N, C-alpha and C positions, 0 to 999 in steps of 0.2 A: 179944657180943650174941646173944641168942637169936633163932632163926629160927622163924617161925610154922609149926606142924606141917603145915597143909594145903599150904603152898607147898613144904615139904620133900618132900611127896609128889609135887608137880609136878616137882621137880628129879630125883627118883629115877626117875619114870616116863619123863622125857625121856632120861635117860642109859641107862636099861634098854632103851629102844627101839633105841638104837645097838648095844647088845650083841646084841639080837635080830637086827639086820641081819647081824652077823658070823656068828652061829650058823646062820642060815638060808641064808647065801650061801657055799656051798662051792666055787663055780666061780671060777676066776681071771679077772681083768679082761684080756680079750684085745684090747681096743680099742687101736689105735695112737695115738701122740701126735697130737692134732688140729692142723691148720694154721690160719693166721689167717683163712681163708675157710671155716670150718666151717659145715656146713649148719644146725646148731641150737645153741641156748644154753639151758642149764637152770640156773636160779638157785635154790638151796635155802636157806631161812631157818629157822634152828633155834629151839628153844623157850627159855623162861626158864632162865637159869643154865647153859646148854649152850654149845657152841662150834662153829664151822664145821668144823674139822678132825675133830672127833669124829663128825661125820655123813657123812664122805666114803665109808665103806663102802657107803652107799646105792647109789652108781653102779655097783657091781659086779653088782647084780641086773639091770641093764638091758643084756642081751646081744644083743638083736635087731640085725640089720645096720643098721637105721635110726639107731642110736645110735653107729655106728662113728666118725663124725666130729663127734660132739657135744662141745661145751665145757661143762664143769660148773664151777660156782662155789659155794663154801661159805663165805661171809663170816661173821665173828663180830660179835656185837653189842657195842657199847661198854659199859663198866661204869657202872652207874647205881644210885642208891638206889631200892629198891622198897618201896612203902608196905605191901603185905601181908606183908612180911618185916620190919616195924618199922624200915624205912629201911636195912636191910643192903644193901651194895653188891655187885652181881653183874652178869654179862652180861645186859642187858635192852634190848630195842629201844625200849620205852616203859614208862610206869609201869602197874602193876596194883594196884588198890585192895583187892581181896578175892579169897579163894579159899574155896569153889569159885566159879567164874564161872558166873553164870546169864544168862538172856536180858535181865535188867534191871540187871546190874552197872554201876557207875559207869564212865565213859569218860575216858581221858586223850587227848583229841583233839589238843591242842597237841603233846605228845610224839610221838603217832602221826604227825602230819603232818611233823614233822621227820625221822622215820625214813623216811617215804615219799619225801621228797626225796632222801635218800641212796640208796635203792633205785633211784629213777629215774636217778640219775647212773650207777649200775652198768649199767642197761639201755641208757642213751644211749651209753655207751662201747662196748658190744658192737655196737650198731647202726652206730655210726660206723666200726667196724672191718670192716663189710661184711655182718653178719648181717641177714637179712630179719626185720622185726619179727614177722611171722607164724610165724617159727621160734624165737621167744623164749618160754620157758615158766618161769613163776615158781611155785615150790612152797614150802610151809612147814608146820611142825608147831606146834600150840598157839599160843603168842604169835607165832611165825613165820608160822603160818597166817592169823592175824588181819591181820598186816602184809601178807602176800601179797594178801589180798582188797583191802585199801585201796590198795595199790600198783597193782594191775591196774585197779581202777575209776577211778583218778585219772590214769592214764597217757594222754597225748594221742594215742596211736596204738593200733590194734587189734593185740593180741599173739596168739601161737599158743594160749595158754591159761594158766589159773591153777588150781593144785590146793591146796585147803585141807584139812589133816588136823587133826581135833580142834580146830578154831578157833572163832571167834565173831565177831559184828559189833562191831568196836571203835570205832564212831562212832554218832552220832545220825542220825535220819532226814533231817535237813537236808542231809546229805552228797549226797543225790540231785541237788541243784541244781548240784553241782560236777562231776558225771560227764560227761565229754565224749561226744558221739555215737559217736566211734570206739571208746571204751572199752566201750560197751554191746555191741559185737560180739565182745568177747573172751569165749570160753566159760569157764565155771567148773566144776570138779569138786570136790565137797565130800564128804569121807568122815568119818564119826564113829562111835565105838564107843558102843553103847547103854549099856554099863556104866561109862561114864566118870564118875568122881566128882570130877574136878578141874575140867574144863570140862564142865559138865553137858550131857547129850544135848539138853535143851531149848534150850540156847544155840546148838547146831548147827542144830536144827530151825527156829530163827527166821530162818536165813539165806535159804533158798530163797524164801519168800514176799516177803521184802524185795527180793530181787534181781528176782523176777518183776514186782513193782510198778514197779521202776526200769527194766524193759525189758531185763534181762540174762539170758541163758540159763544155767541151772545144772542140773547132774546131781548129785543127792544120793544117797549110798549109806550105809546104816546097817549096822553090823557087830555082830550079837549076840554077847555074851560078851566083847567087846573093851573094856578099860578105857582109861586115858589113855596110849596107846602107838600105835605103827604096826605093822601086821602085814605079813607077806610077801604075803598076799592083796591088801592095799591097794596095795602097790607094784607088783605084777604087773598089776593093773588100770590103774594109772597108766601103765605102759609101753604097754599096749594102747590106752589112751585117747589118748595122744600120737601114736601111730602112725596113728590114724584122723583126725587133724587134716588139713585140706585140703592144707597144704604139707609134710606129713610126709615125703614122698618126694622133695622138691626138692633 
């Protein structure tokens, strides 16, 4: 079965970003094995067609002492048919109808909400193990970034933060009625490459006004020259951003 060319670009960009992490990170991971009462929990959600293990090199860039006892989790999406790929089955958190993704692309809210429930179970498990919710950080790239946003906005507690890389708004405006008051206090970091031709920059730009109207704090950073990938600069800023959160030193 043929795969639509635009989505192939999405897969290549996603996988190439993982290679970028490896090339840019020459430092070994010096963090010791975290214990069950780790200070923080970082949940990373990958993009379409990728896998959790392929993204694990990301954590080697976070070398600050604040991350010494952090627990990292890189789950993999289930295999599902994807509409923009003519129904081809691949790792996908929810359905994507078209590529490139614009600010007005169709939404798969039912599939999204199912994925959100699964993410919430991962967060619930970590909080039950003793992690303070304000030390929980959900991050994601592309499709994983869209899922990150939805998961943070619909979680019934205030989290440490949510970081969206090259993501988009995967829901309609009616979702604001479902955002709990506690979730509105979860800070959002949104990073997007200006030269992104897969998830268009306009799709990223639509995020902050929506969040502001919903009463959610969002820091938006645009990266000139960056296409559909994650840069070392973005990840280093994420490290600094997490460190500035109120509970980052607890």
